[in-house]
LUMGUBA-49999 format. One record per atom (N, C-alpha, C, O): residue in three letters; x, y, z. Coordinates in steps of 0.2 Angstrom, whole numbers, plus 5000, padded with zeros to 4 digits. Example, Ala and Ser with C-alpha at 12.3 -4.5 7.8 and 13.67 -1.06 7.14 Angstrom:
ala506649725039;ala506249785039;ala506649845039;ala507149835042;ser506449895035;ser506849955036;ser506450005039;ser506750065040;
This chain:
met497250025094;met497349975099;met497550005106;met497950045106;asp497349975111;asp497550005118;asp497949955121;asp497849895123;phe498649975122;phe499149935125;phe499249965132;phe499749945135;ser498850005135;ser498950035141;ser499049985147;ser499349995152;ser498749925146;ser498749865151;ser499449835151;ser499649795155;phe499849845145;phe500449815144;phe501049845148;phe500949905149;ser501549815150;ser502149845153;ser502449885147;ser502349875141;gln502949925150;gln503249975145;gln503649925140;gln503649945134;ser503949875142;ser504349835137;ser503849795132;ser504049785127;glu503349775135;glu502849745130;glu502549795125;glu502449775120;gln502449855128;gln502149905123;gln502749925117;gln502549925112;thr503349925119;thr503849935115;thr503949875110;thr504049885104;ala503849815112;ala503849755108;ala503249755103;ala503349745097;met502749775105;met502149775101;met502149835096;met502049825090;gln502449885098;gln502549945093;gln503049925088;gln502949935082;arg503549885089;arg504049865085;arg503749815080;arg503849815074;ile503349765082;ile502949715078;ile502449755073;ile502449735067;ile502149805076;ile501649845071;ile502049875066;ile501849875060;glu502649915068;glu503049945063;glu503349895057;glu503349915052;gln503549835060;gln503749785055;gln503249765050;gln503349755044;lys502649755053;lys502049735048;lys501949795043;lys501749775038;gln501949855046;gln501749905041;gln502349915036;gln502149925030;met502949905037;met503449905032;met503349845027;met503449855021;lys503249785030;lys503149735026;lys502549745021;lys502549725015;asp501949775023;asp501349785019;asp501549845014;asp501349835008;phe501949895016;phe502149945011;phe502649915006;phe502549925000;met503049865008;met503549835003;met503149794998;met503249794992;arg502649755000;arg502149714996;arg501749764991;arg501749744985;leu501549814994;leu501149864990;leu501649894984;leu501449894978;tyr502249914986;tyr502749944981;tyr502949894976;tyr502949904970;thr503049834978;thr503249774974;thr502749764969;thr502849754963;gly502149764971;gly501549754967;gly501449804961;gly501349784956;leu501549864963;leu501549924959;leu502049914953;leu501949924947;val502749904956;val503249894951;val503149834946;val503249844940;glu502949784949;glu502849724944;glu502249734939;glu502349714933;arg501749764942;arg501149774937;arg501349824932;arg501149804926;cys501649874933;cys501749924928;cys502349904924;cys502349924918;phe502849874926;phe503349844922;phe503049794917;phe503249804911;asp502749754919;asp502449694915;asp501949734910;asp501949704904;ser501649784912;ser501149814907;ser501449864902;ser501249864896;cys502049894904;cys502349944900;cys502949934897;cys503149964891;cys503349894900;cys504049884897;cys504149814893;cys504049764896;asn504249824887;asn504249764882;asn504749774877;asn504849724873;asp505149824877;asp505649834872;asp506349834876;asp506549884879;phe506749774875;phe507349774879;phe507949784875;phe508449754877;thr507849824870;thr508449834866;thr508849894868;thr509449904865;ser508649924873;ser508949984876;ser508849984883;ser508349954886;lys509350014887;lys509350024894;lys508850074896;lys508450064901;ala508750124892;ala508250174894;ala507550154892;ala507450124887;leu507050184895;leu506350184893;leu506250224887;leu506550274887;ser505850194883;ser505650244877;ser505150294880;ser504850284885;ser504950344876;ser504550394878;ser503850354879;ser503450374884;lys503650314875;lys503050274876;lys502950234882;lys502450234886;glu503550204884;glu503550164890;glu503550204896;glu503250194901;glu503950264895;glu503950314901;glu503250334903;glu503050344908;thr502850354897;thr502250384898;thr501750324901;thr501350344905;cys501850264899;cys501450214901;cys501550204909;cys501050194912;val502150204911;val502350194918;val502050244922;val501850234927;glu502150304920;glu501850364924;glu501150354924;glu500850364930;asn500750344919;asn500050334919;asn499850274924;asn499350274928;cys500150224923;cys500050164927;cys500150174934;cys499750154938;thr500650204936;thr500850224943;thr500250274946;thr500050254951;gln500150324942;gln499550364945;gln498950334946;gln498550344951;lys498750294941;lys498150254941;lys498150204947;lys497650204951;trp498650174948;trp498750124953;trp498750154960;trp498350134965;leu499050214961;leu499050254967;leu498350284969;leu498150274975;lys498050304964;lys497350334965;lys496850274967;lys496450284971;his496950214964;his496550154966;his496650144973;his496250124977;ser497350134975;ser497450124982;ser497250174987;ser496950154992;glu497250234985;glu496950284989;glu496150274990;glu495950274996;arg495850254985;arg495150244985;arg494950184990;arg494450184994;val495350134989;val495250074992;val495350085000;val494950065004;gly495850125001;gly496050145008;gly495450185011;gly495350175017;ala495250235008;ala494650275010;ala494050235012;ala493750245017;arg493950185007;arg493350145009;arg493450095015;arg492950085019;phe494050075016;phe494150035022;phe494050075028;phe493750055033;gln494350135028;gln494250185033;gln493450195035;gln493250195041;glu493050205030;glu492350215030;glu492050155034;glu491650165038;glu492250095031;glu491950035034;glu492150025041;glu491750005045;asn492750035042;asn493050035049;asn492650075054;asn492450065060;ala492550145052;ala492150185056;ala491450165057;ala491250175063;lys491150135052;lys490450115053;lys490450055058;lys490050055063;met490950005058;met490949955062;met491149975069;met490849945074;met491550025070;met491650055077;met491050085080;met491050085086;gln490650115076;gln490050145079;gln489550095082;gln489150105086;gly489650035080;gly489149975082;gly488549965078;gly488450005074;pro488249915079;pro487649895075;pro487049945076;pro486949975082;gly486649955071;gly486050005071;gly486250075072;gly485750115073;lys486850095071;lys486950165071;lys487050195064;lys487250255063;
């Protein structure tokens, strides 16, 4: 985005809004990861600590989820680059 036509105070305000949105998106992403892996892996509440089976499950779930997020992000970047090139290119 080009904010060069904005005043310095408007640019600063826009930057702050963008940073807040990025933080909100990150927190939504993180919360989704925690919720999904906890629901899938943690089912024995007789101990405070994770069992080795639960720990392995959480590690695998996290890795798989992060790889998936990476791939989705890469595809969005590819599609965005295509759109920026314009039609017929």
